[in-house]
N, C-alpha and C positions, 0 to 999 in steps of 0.2 A: 294280873292283864285279866278283865274281865273277860268271858267265856259269851263270843253274843248268840243267844238261841234260834234269835232270828236269822239273821243269814246260814249257821248252823240249818236252818230244815226249810229254811229255798232250796238249797242246795241238795240236799238229799234228797233219792227218790226210791229211793230202798221206803219197802211199807211195813215193815215189821223190825229188821231190825236195827239200830236204832232211830224207833220212831218216836220213845221219850228219854232223857235223856234228864241225869243227873247228876251235874255238877256241883262241886263245890272247890275253893280256892285250896284247902289244902286237908289232907288225910293221910294216914296212917299205912292205908293201902286199901287200891278201885276193889279191890279182890275181896278183901275185907268186907267193903263195904257192898257191895252185888251178893256178896251171901246174906248177908246181914237186908239186905230188901228182896230176898227171896224169897227168909223168915218169914218175915213180917206181910212181903203181899201175896204172894206163891205165885200164880198162876199171871195176878193180873204185872207182872216184874218179867216176867219173858220177852224178850228182845231188846227190855232194857239196859241202856249204855250206862257206866257211872264214870263221870271222866272227873279230871283235877289237874287242879292248876300244880300242885305239887304233893309228890309225897316221902311221907319222912320214914316208911317204910315197906316200899315195894318189894316187890317177889320177882325171881327171875327165877332158870326150871334148877334145880338140881339141889334147891334150898339157897340159893345166892339172892343177893341182893339188889336192887335195882335202882341204881341211880340215877334217884326223879328230881331235880332242882328245878324253881321254879321258870318257866316263862323258857326252860332248857328242852323240851320235848311234849309228847302228848301220849298221857299214860290214862289208859282206858281199858275197864271193864265190861263184856255184853254179857248177861246173865241170858242164856239159853237152853231149853227146853229138849231135848233131843226124844226122839221116839221110844227109845229104847236102851240102857243106858253100855250095851256093845256095842252103838252105835258112837255115843260122847269120844271115842280116842281119834276118829276123823275130823272132831273141829278143830283139833290142833292145823291138821292139815290143814281145814279151810282155812282156817285164818294166818296163817305161813301164804296163801297163795294170795288173798284176797289184802295181803298187807302190801307184799310185792305188787299187787297190781296197781291197788292204789297209790301205793308211792312214785309209782312209771308216771302212774294215769298226771298228776297235779308237779311233776317233780321234773320232770323231764331225761330223771337217770333212768340208766341199765341196771338191772339186780339181779342177782342171782341168788336162790337159795342152799342154805349147807342143812343138812341131814339132821335133825329131823325138823324144825323153823324157822332156824336163825335166818333174816333178811341181810343181803350184803353187799357191798359196791366194795369193788375193786380189793376182794377179799377181807374188809376188815364189817363189824357188825355195823349195822343203821337198824337195825330192829328186833326184838323179841317175841316169842308169843308165849304165853303162858295157860292151859287146859287144867283144869280142876272139875270132875265131879262130884256128884252125889244121889242116893235115893231116896225123899223126903218125902214118905207119907203117901209111898208110890208111885211119885212123881217123880220123873231124872231133872236135878239140875245139873246144870254144864255154865262154867264160867270162864269165858276165853278172852284174860289179859296180854293187849299188844302195850308195848313200850315202841315209842318210836322218837330216835335223835331228831332236833327239828335244829337244832345252836352247840356247838362244842363247846364242853367244857372244862377251864385254864385250873382250875383244881382239881381232877382226877390227875392217881396212881402215874405215874408213868406207866406202867407196865396194863391200866385202863387204855391210857390212849392210845398204845400200841398196835390191840387189837379191835380198834370202836373207832365209830366215825359217826357222822350226822351228815342229816343234807344239808347244812350251809358249805361242812367240812367239804363236800363231795362237789360244789360249785355251785347249787344250785340256790334261786332263790330263799329266805328263810318260810314258809309255807306258813299263813295263818291255822291256827287249829280248826276253825270252825272248815277252814276245804276239805282238810284233809280227812280230817273226823266224818265228814260225811263223801267223802271219796272211799272209805275204810266203810261205811255204814250201807251204800250203796253198791260197793265190792264183794261185800261180805253176805248178802243177801245169797243171790243165786247159788255161794259157795257151800252157805248153811242146809239149802235145798238139795244140793250134790250128797253131800254125808249123811244127810238125815234117810236118801235113799242107797248107800254106797255106791256111790255111783264113778264107772269104769272111769267118768273124763275127769273128776275130780283127783283122779288119781296119775293116769295120763297126765296132768298138768301140773301136777305139782313134782312128778318125775323128770320131764322136760327141761325145769328150772331146776334140779337139783345139781350146782358145777358139783358136790364132792363122787358125782357115779364116772367113773373112769378111772381116777386118783387111786395113789396109795394114800393109808390113814394111818393113825393111830385112831383108836380109837378108845377110849378112858372107860371101861364098865362097875360095877360096881363089884365085881369078881380079879380085874386087875384089868393091864392093857396091852389091849390085840391089833398087832401089827395086818394089815394085808391092803390089797385093791377092792373096791368099792367097786361092786359088779352089777348089782342091782337089788332090786328094792321088792319088795309080796306085797301082798294085792291086804295087806294088813298091814303094812308100811316100815315094816322092820326092815330093818341098812342090812343087804348080803355080800361078805368078805371073802374076797378068796385068798386061803392061809397061805402062808408059803410053803407046806408040803402038797399042795396042788385043792384042797378040800374048799369047800365051803361053808357058811357057818352064817346061820339069817341071826343079827340081834335085834330087841323089841326097844332097847335104850339105852342111853351113853352119850359120852363129845366123841365130839370129832374134833383132837386138842389138833394133830396138824395134817394139812391135802396138799403133797406132791404129785408136782403133774409130770403127766409122761414126761421126757425129755423131744423138745419143743417147741410146749408149754406156755403159757402163759408165766407169773409171778408162784408165790407158792401162796396158796393161800390161809390168810392165817386166821384163827379161831378164839373164840372163847364168849364173855359176857360181858354187856360192858359198865353193870352194876352190880 
């Protein structure tokens, strides 16, 4: 299905994020497209959004594959140029908050975040965010990938259906990709600026929407699984768990594989990656 660039530009109010869109119907990965564009065009590519109707090798967190069927989702990667490599990790947080805001604004759904950057509807994953960065000739290149499930994909494995959802499955009308990308670019721009300045507001807004906090979780880390209660987030975005022995420990990376509410709270949170 063709992407209506004119409609997108009419709806977008950002001045840099997504001011230019590179759209293709089919690609391997928009993340790879963005990396190639940054290599060939340099600083002129900063802010550009690389969008595809379908990906054959879309990437998710932790080396997973992001299933990216035609017309089933919005698949985009933004090339961003943060002022320093130290600021690049905050772009993942900026992307998660902006994606949540954009989806809520256009769909009317109420969403929450799962640490570090998954967007959930009623405990099931609706959107994923992936951030990568590099230094190229003294310039910091950051690549922010966003995958939003618009429609259900009936041919997905049952185990994926159990943890994933879509805007359609959540009960909202299926959104036009142009409308959703315009809302995403508009929401992303101020969040990127906050990330560049290490704004406390960005971290506060992210923390306020994290459904992970206050729950008993099992965190899968590179060194093994850790159980504990998610009690806090550090200034650098690490998840703080209170372990069974009463001590606390901060984790910079990992997957929240289960999150069980305290007694009296709502249903358990599912976790995972829809692709």
